[in-house]
BAROKE-972799 format. One record per residue: residue number from 1; residue in three letters; z, y, x of N, C-alpha, C, O, CB in turn. Coordinates in pm, whole numbers, plus 50000, padded with zeros to 5 digits. Glycine has a CB too. Layout:
REM residues N
PT NUM ALA Z Y X Z Y X Z Y X Z Y X Z Y X
...
REM end
This chain:
REM residues 86
PT 1 MET 38532 21315 82262 38389 21334 82254 38321 21210 82312 38359 21162 82419 38345 21463 82329
PT 2 SER 38223 21159 82241 38156 21038 82289 38054 21072 82397 38020 21189 82418 38087 20965 82173
PT 3 ASN 38008 20970 82464 37916 20990 82575 37771 20968 82536 37685 20957 82624 37951 20897 82688
PT 4 SER 37740 20963 82406 37601 20943 82365 37521 21069 82390 37576 21179 82389 37594 20903 82216
PT 5 PRO 37390 21055 82413 37307 21173 82438 37301 21268 82319 37286 21389 82338 37167 21129 82474
PT 6 ASP 37314 21215 82197 37310 21302 82079 37431 21393 82070 37421 21501 82010 37300 21218 81955
PT 7 SER 37543 21353 82126 37664 21435 82115 37653 21566 82192 37734 21657 82170 37785 21356 82164
PT 8 LEU 37558 21578 82280 37538 21703 82352 37484 21812 82259 37507 21931 82281 37441 21683 82470
PT 9 PHE 37412 21770 82153 37347 21866 82064 37417 21883 81931 37396 21984 81863 37206 21825 82041
PT 10 THR 37499 21788 81891 37565 21796 81760 37711 21837 81776 37775 21811 81878 37556 21662 81687
PT 11 ARG 37760 21902 81673 37900 21942 81668 37956 21899 81534 37884 21895 81434 37917 22096 81689
PT 12 SER 38083 21867 81531 38146 21836 81404 38190 21967 81339 38219 22065 81408 38266 21739 81423
PT 13 TYR 38196 21966 81207 38232 22086 81132 38382 22110 81141 38461 22016 81136 38188 22073 80985
PT 14 LEU 38420 22236 81154 38560 22277 81151 38566 22415 81086 38509 22511 81138 38623 22279 81295
PT 15 CYS 38638 22425 80972 38648 22551 80898 38730 22652 80979 38834 22617 81036 38711 22529 80758
PT 16 HIS 38683 22776 80982 38755 22881 81055 38878 22929 80979 38971 22983 81039 38662 22999 81083
PT 17 ASP 38880 22910 80846 38994 22956 80765 39106 22854 80760 39218 22882 80801 38948 22988 80624
PT 18 CYS 39074 22733 80709 39181 22635 80683 39186 22523 80785 39283 22446 80787 39163 22577 80546
PT 19 GLY 39085 22510 80870 39085 22406 80971 39037 22271 80922 39050 22172 80994 39221 22391 81026
PT 20 SER 38981 22265 80802 38931 22140 80746 38811 22090 80826 38735 22169 80882 38893 22158 80598
PT 21 GLU 38794 21960 80830 38680 21899 80899 38574 21851 80801 38482 21780 80841 38727 21783 80985
PT 22 VAL 38587 21889 80672 38492 21847 80569 38408 21967 80528 38459 22063 80471 38566 21786 80446
PT 23 GLY 38279 21961 80558 38187 22067 80522 38068 22012 80449 38027 21898 80473 38143 22144 80645
PT 24 PHE 38011 22091 80358 37897 22050 80279 37785 22152 80292 37809 22271 80310 37936 22032 80132
PT 25 ARG 37660 22104 80282 37547 22196 80279 37561 22283 80155 37607 22236 80051 37412 22119 80279
PT 26 SER 37523 22408 80166 37527 22500 80054 37384 22543 80021 37296 22541 80108 37616 22623 80085
PT 27 ARG 37362 22582 79896 37228 22628 79857 37192 22755 79929 37277 22841 79954 37219 22648 79707
PT 28 ARG 37066 22768 79961 37015 22892 80019 36987 22987 79905 36907 22956 79816 36887 22867 80106
PT 29 ARG 37051 23103 79905 37045 23194 79791 36942 23305 79807 36858 23326 79720 37180 23255 79767
PT 30 THR 36948 23376 79917 36868 23498 79933 36746 23473 80019 36728 23366 80077 36953 23609 79994
PT 31 PHE 36662 23575 80025 36542 23570 80108 36578 23543 80254 36515 23461 80320 36463 23701 80097
PT 32 SER 36680 23612 80303 36718 23595 80443 36771 23454 80470 36746 23398 80577 36825 23698 80482
PT 33 GLU 36843 23395 80373 36892 23259 80392 36779 23157 80388 36785 23053 80455 36996 23225 80286
PT 34 ARG 36677 23186 80310 36565 23092 80298 36467 23100 80415 36415 22997 80459 36491 23117 80169
PT 35 PHE 36441 23220 80464 36333 23236 80561 36375 23286 80698 36309 23255 80797 36233 23328 80505
PT 36 ILE 36482 23362 80708 36522 23419 80837 36623 23330 80909 36611 23310 81030 36581 23558 80816
PT 37 LEU 36723 23277 80837 36821 23189 80901 36757 23069 80971 36798 23037 81083 36920 23139 80797
PT 38 PRO 36659 23002 80910 36597 22888 80981 36532 22926 81113 36521 22843 81203 36494 22823 80892
PT 39 LEU 36488 23050 81126 36431 23093 81253 36535 23093 81365 36503 23074 81482 36370 23233 81239
PT 40 PHE 36662 23114 81326 36772 23111 81422 36845 22978 81423 36953 22965 81480 36870 23223 81392
PT 41 LEU 36782 22876 81357 36838 22740 81349 36976 22739 81283 37065 22666 81325 36848 22678 81488
PT 42 MET 36992 22822 81178 37118 22832 81105 37096 22789 80960 36985 22793 80908 37174 22975 81111
PT 43 ARG 37207 22747 80894 37203 22713 80752 37338 22744 80689 37440 22746 80758 37166 22564 80733
PT 44 PRO 37340 22768 80557 37468 22793 80489 37545 22664 80469 37489 22560 80435 37444 22861 80354
PT 45 VAL 37677 22672 80492 37766 22556 80481 37891 22601 80406 37938 22713 80424 37803 22497 80623
PT 46 ARG 37944 22512 80321 38065 22543 80245 38175 22445 80282 38151 22325 80295 38038 22539 80093
PT 47 CYS 38298 22497 80299 38414 22413 80331 38451 22330 80209 38448 22381 80097 38534 22500 80377
PT 48 GLY 38485 22205 80230 38524 22117 80120 38665 22140 80072 38700 22092 79964 38508 21975 80162
PT 49 GLU 38748 22210 80148 38888 22233 80109 38909 22371 80049 38957 22383 79936 38979 22216 80231
PT 50 CYS 38872 22476 80122 38898 22613 80074 38774 22678 80015 38782 22790 79964 38952 22699 80189
PT 51 PHE 38659 22612 80020 38533 22657 79961 38477 22784 80025 38396 22853 79964 38551 22680 79815
PT 52 ARG 38520 22814 80146 38464 22929 80218 38319 22898 80254 38287 22787 80296 38547 22962 80346
PT 53 ARG 38233 22995 80237 38092 22979 80269 38065 23049 80401 38110 23161 80425 38000 23038 80155
PT 54 ASP 37989 22979 80489 37968 23029 80624 37830 22984 80670 37766 22902 80604 38079 22979 80720
PT 55 TYR 37784 23035 80782 37658 22994 80840 37686 22918 80969 37766 22962 81051 37565 23115 80867
PT 56 ARG 37620 22804 80986 37639 22720 81105 37504 22676 81158 37403 22680 81087 37728 22598 81073
PT 57 LEU 37503 22632 81283 37381 22577 81342 37340 22451 81267 37425 22380 81213 37402 22545 81492
PT 58 ILE 37211 22424 81263 37163 22306 81191 37207 22177 81258 37198 22070 81197 37012 22310 81180
PT 59 THR 37255 22184 81380 37303 22065 81449 37448 22031 81415 37499 21929 81460 37288 22082 81598
PT 60 THR 37514 22116 81335 37652 22089 81293 37649 21978 81189 37572 21984 81093 37720 22217 81236
PT 61 LEU 37734 21877 81206 37737 21763 81116 37814 21799 80989 37935 21822 80993 37801 21641 81184
PT 62 VAL 37744 21804 80875 37805 21830 80745 37749 21728 80646 37648 21664 80672 37778 21976 80696
PT 63 ARG 37816 21715 80532 37774 21623 80427 37673 21690 80336 37656 21812 80337 37895 21573 80346
PT 64 ASP 37605 21606 80255 37515 21660 80153 37596 21735 80049 37718 21721 80042 37432 21548 80087
PT 65 ARG 37526 21815 79968 37593 21890 79863 37661 21796 79764 37621 21680 79752 37494 21981 79790
PT 66 PHE 37764 21844 79692 37834 21763 79593 37738 21705 79491 37746 21586 79461 37941 21847 79522
PT 67 SER 37647 21786 79438 37557 21738 79333 37454 21640 79389 37397 21562 79312 37486 21856 79268
PT 68 ASP 37429 21642 79519 37332 21552 79579 37392 21418 79616 37319 21321 79636 37272 21616 79701
PT 69 THR 37522 21409 79625 37585 21285 79666 37627 21206 79544 37714 21250 79469 37706 21311 79757
PT 70 SER 37566 21092 79524 37601 21010 79409 37713 20913 79444 37766 20846 79355 37478 20933 79360
PT 71 ARG 37751 20904 79569 37854 20809 79611 37995 20863 79592 38090 20786 79596 37833 20773 79755
PT 72 ILE 38010 20994 79573 38143 21051 79555 38186 21029 79411 38121 21077 79318 38144 21202 79592
PT 73 ILE 38295 20957 79393 38347 20928 79260 38472 21013 79240 38567 21002 79317 38378 20775 79242
PT 74 PRO 38473 21099 79136 38591 21184 79114 38712 21098 79075 38698 20998 79004 38564 21290 79005
PT 75 VAL 38828 21139 79121 38951 21068 79090 39003 21120 78957 39019 21240 78938 39058 21087 79203
PT 76 ARG 39029 21026 78863 39078 21065 78731 39231 21070 78735 39295 20978 78787 39029 20967 78622
PT 77 PRO 39288 21175 78680 39434 21180 78676 39486 21076 78578 39426 21052 78473 39484 21322 78635
PT 78 THR 39596 21014 78613 39655 20914 78524 39748 20983 78426 39839 21056 78466 39731 20806 78606
PT 79 ALA 39726 20959 78297 39808 21018 78192 39877 20905 78117 39827 20793 78114 39722 21106 78095
PT 80 PRO 39991 20933 78057 40056 20831 77975 39964 20786 77862 39893 20870 77806 40189 20885 77918
PT 81 PRO 39961 20659 77826 39863 20609 77727 39883 20663 77586 39785 20671 77512 39869 20460 77723
PT 82 ASN 40003 20701 77544 40028 20746 77408 40045 20898 77399 40124 20946 77318 40150 20678 77352
PT 83 ARG 39975 20971 77478 39990 21116 77482 39888 21180 77390 39770 21146 77396 39974 21169 77627
PT 84 ASN 39930 21274 77305 39840 21349 77219 39785 21466 77297 39861 21549 77348 39910 21396 77090
PT 85 VAL 39655 21474 77306 39590 21583 77376 39501 21653 77276 39412 21591 77218 39508 21532 77500
PT 86 ALA 39523 21782 77254 39444 21856 77156 39318 21909 77217 39239 21974 77149 39524 21970 77097
REM end
């Protein structure tokens, strides 16, 4: 843990199911997620590995949603060049 003043208020994401450290913001779906969760300083977060959806404090460090991040480039599988694909 670093000694910066901000580290007292922020936490890194850790999935309770798979232990992944990669989390993404998730869309707010219901009335309670849109209007009640922010009152408790909470937001929906999705795990990048197992896709479990959970609620975390807004001070938890997570990445932007997949569709919002233009920097993520999907990895293309390498296929043999002369392969017939129907």
